[in-house]
Z-matrix of the N, CA and C atoms (Angstrom, degrees):
N
C 1 1.446
C 2 1.521 1 109.61
N 3 1.308 2 116.68 1 129.70
C 4 1.453 3 121.84 2 -179.49
C 5 1.516 4 110.20 3 -97.23
N 6 1.339 5 115.61 4 144.24
C 7 1.457 6 120.32 5 178.62
C 8 1.529 7 109.09 6 -76.22
N 9 1.312 8 114.89 7 142.08
C 10 1.470 9 119.17 8 176.15
C 11 1.519 10 108.96 9 -77.22
N 12 1.311 11 115.88 10 170.34
C 13 1.469 12 120.87 11 179.76
C 14 1.529 13 110.81 12 -59.30
N 15 1.325 14 116.85 13 -43.95
C 16 1.466 15 120.86 14 -178.59
C 17 1.530 16 110.76 15 -63.46
N 18 1.332 17 117.44 16 -38.49
C 19 1.461 18 120.65 17 177.43
C 20 1.531 19 110.92 18 -65.65
N 21 1.334 20 116.50 19 -37.64
C 22 1.462 21 120.07 20 177.86
C 23 1.520 22 110.85 21 -65.99
N 24 1.326 23 117.09 22 -38.29
C 25 1.466 24 120.92 23 177.76
C 26 1.522 25 110.19 24 -62.80
N 27 1.325 26 116.82 25 -44.10
C 28 1.467 27 120.70 26 179.50
C 29 1.527 28 110.62 27 -64.39
N 30 1.325 29 117.55 28 -42.65
C 31 1.459 30 121.46 29 178.99
C 32 1.530 31 110.91 30 -62.43
N 33 1.323 32 116.97 31 -42.20
C 34 1.470 33 120.49 32 178.55
C 35 1.524 34 111.24 33 -66.34
N 36 1.337 35 117.46 34 -38.00
C 37 1.465 36 120.58 35 178.29
C 38 1.523 37 110.39 36 -64.71
N 39 1.313 38 117.39 37 -42.29
C 40 1.458 39 121.12 38 178.76
C 41 1.529 40 110.64 39 -65.69
N 42 1.320 41 116.31 40 -42.48
C 43 1.467 42 120.17 41 179.06
C 44 1.532 43 110.49 42 -64.07
N 45 1.323 44 117.52 43 -40.81
C 46 1.464 45 121.11 44 177.70
C 47 1.512 46 111.60 45 -63.85
N 48 1.329 47 116.45 46 -42.42
C 49 1.463 48 120.23 47 177.78
C 50 1.519 49 110.98 48 -61.77
N 51 1.325 50 117.83 49 -44.28
C 52 1.461 51 121.05 50 -179.90
C 53 1.529 52 111.55 51 -65.61
N 54 1.330 53 116.91 52 -37.68
C 55 1.467 54 119.89 53 177.76
C 56 1.527 55 110.74 54 -65.36
N 57 1.334 56 117.03 55 -42.66
C 58 1.467 57 120.57 56 178.80
C 59 1.527 58 110.75 57 -65.56
N 60 1.329 59 116.77 58 -39.77
C 61 1.458 60 120.10 59 178.53
C 62 1.524 61 110.72 60 -64.80
N 63 1.320 62 117.22 61 -40.08
C 64 1.461 63 120.64 62 178.29
C 65 1.524 64 111.22 63 -64.59
N 66 1.324 65 117.35 64 -40.51
C 67 1.466 66 121.08 65 177.36
C 68 1.521 67 111.08 66 -62.78
N 69 1.332 68 117.28 67 -46.77
C 70 1.458 69 120.77 68 179.92
C 71 1.523 70 111.04 69 -63.94
N 72 1.322 71 117.76 70 -40.54
C 73 1.459 72 120.80 71 177.71
C 74 1.522 73 110.10 72 -62.79
N 75 1.322 74 116.33 73 -41.43
C 76 1.465 75 120.25 74 179.12
C 77 1.515 76 112.16 75 -62.72
N 78 1.337 77 116.95 76 -42.83
C 79 1.470 78 120.15 77 178.37
C 80 1.523 79 110.65 78 -64.20
N 81 1.334 80 116.88 79 -42.50
C 82 1.463 81 120.84 80 179.05
C 83 1.529 82 110.42 81 -64.75
N 84 1.325 83 116.93 82 -40.85
C 85 1.463 84 121.43 83 179.77
C 86 1.524 85 110.75 84 -63.21
N 87 1.326 86 117.72 85 -45.58
C 88 1.463 87 121.34 86 -179.04
C 89 1.526 88 110.47 87 -65.78
N 90 1.337 89 117.30 88 -42.30
C 91 1.463 90 120.68 89 178.87
C 92 1.524 91 110.45 90 -63.70
N 93 1.322 92 117.44 91 -43.95
C 94 1.456 93 120.66 92 179.10
C 95 1.510 94 112.13 93 -64.58
N 96 1.308 95 117.35 94 -41.01
C 97 1.462 96 120.72 95 178.47
C 98 1.521 97 110.86 96 -65.94
N 99 1.316 98 117.22 97 -39.11
C 100 1.462 99 121.58 98 178.44
C 101 1.529 100 110.25 99 -64.34
N 102 1.324 101 116.40 100 -44.28
C 103 1.465 102 119.82 101 177.78
C 104 1.524 103 111.18 102 -63.34
N 105 1.320 104 117.22 103 -40.70
C 106 1.463 105 120.72 104 -179.10
C 107 1.530 106 111.01 105 -64.26
N 108 1.313 107 117.00 106 -36.31
C 109 1.464 108 120.14 107 -178.24
C 110 1.524 109 112.62 108 -81.63
N 111 1.333 110 117.89 109 -34.64
C 112 1.463 111 120.52 110 -169.93
C 113 1.520 112 114.06 111 -116.28
N 114 1.336 113 118.55 112 13.66
C 115 1.460 114 120.37 113 -175.24
C 116 1.528 115 111.62 114 -63.11
N 117 1.321 116 117.72 115 -39.96
C 118 1.455 117 120.22 116 -176.68
C 119 1.514 118 114.12 117 -87.59
N 120 1.309 119 117.43 118 -2.92
C 121 1.460 120 120.44 119 -177.43
C 122 1.515 121 110.31 120 -77.06
N 123 1.334 122 115.71 121 130.15
C 124 1.469 123 120.17 122 177.68
C 125 1.519 124 108.52 123 -117.26
N 126 1.301 125 114.87 124 129.89
C 127 1.464 126 120.82 125 179.30
C 128 1.524 127 108.22 126 -76.66
N 129 1.328 128 117.59 127 118.37
C 130 1.461 129 120.65 128 -175.25
C 131 1.525 130 112.05 129 -125.74
N 132 1.310 131 118.38 130 31.43
C 133 1.466 132 119.78 131 178.42
C 134 1.534 133 108.82 132 -68.25
N 135 1.326 134 117.33 133 136.40
C 136 1.465 135 119.57 134 -178.54
C 137 1.528 136 111.62 135 -66.90
N 138 1.307 137 115.68 136 137.69
C 139 1.457 138 120.75 137 175.90
C 140 1.511 139 114.64 138 79.14
N 141 1.312 140 118.39 139 5.78
C 142 1.461 141 121.05 140 -179.32
C 143 1.521 142 107.66 141 -115.41
N 144 1.323 143 116.02 142 123.56
C 145 1.453 144 120.36 143 178.71
C 146 1.519 145 109.76 144 -106.73
N 147 1.331 146 116.60 145 134.08
C 148 1.460 147 120.57 146 178.81
C 149 1.526 148 111.71 147 -85.75
N 150 1.338 149 116.22 148 -14.41
C 151 1.463 150 119.67 149 179.18
C 152 1.518 151 109.49 150 -80.29
N 153 1.323 152 116.17 151 135.98
C 154 1.454 153 119.74 152 179.07
C 155 1.520 154 109.89 153 -80.14
N 156 1.290 155 115.88 154 141.40
C 157 1.461 156 120.86 155 179.34
C 158 1.524 157 109.61 156 -92.15
N 159 1.325 158 116.97 157 136.50
C 160 1.481 159 119.13 158 -178.04
C 161 1.499 160 113.24 159 -70.82
């Protein structure tokens, strides 16, 4: 049995949604892991300010 055009469109939409969800989950996972590892780290290099100047 062959899929009709409309069925292929629905399958592609679902696949696109799942790919986007996987990308967003990956970005959230990496950001959370980075925060968990580096949350307590303070940059203390002399002469370097982390605050932006107006």
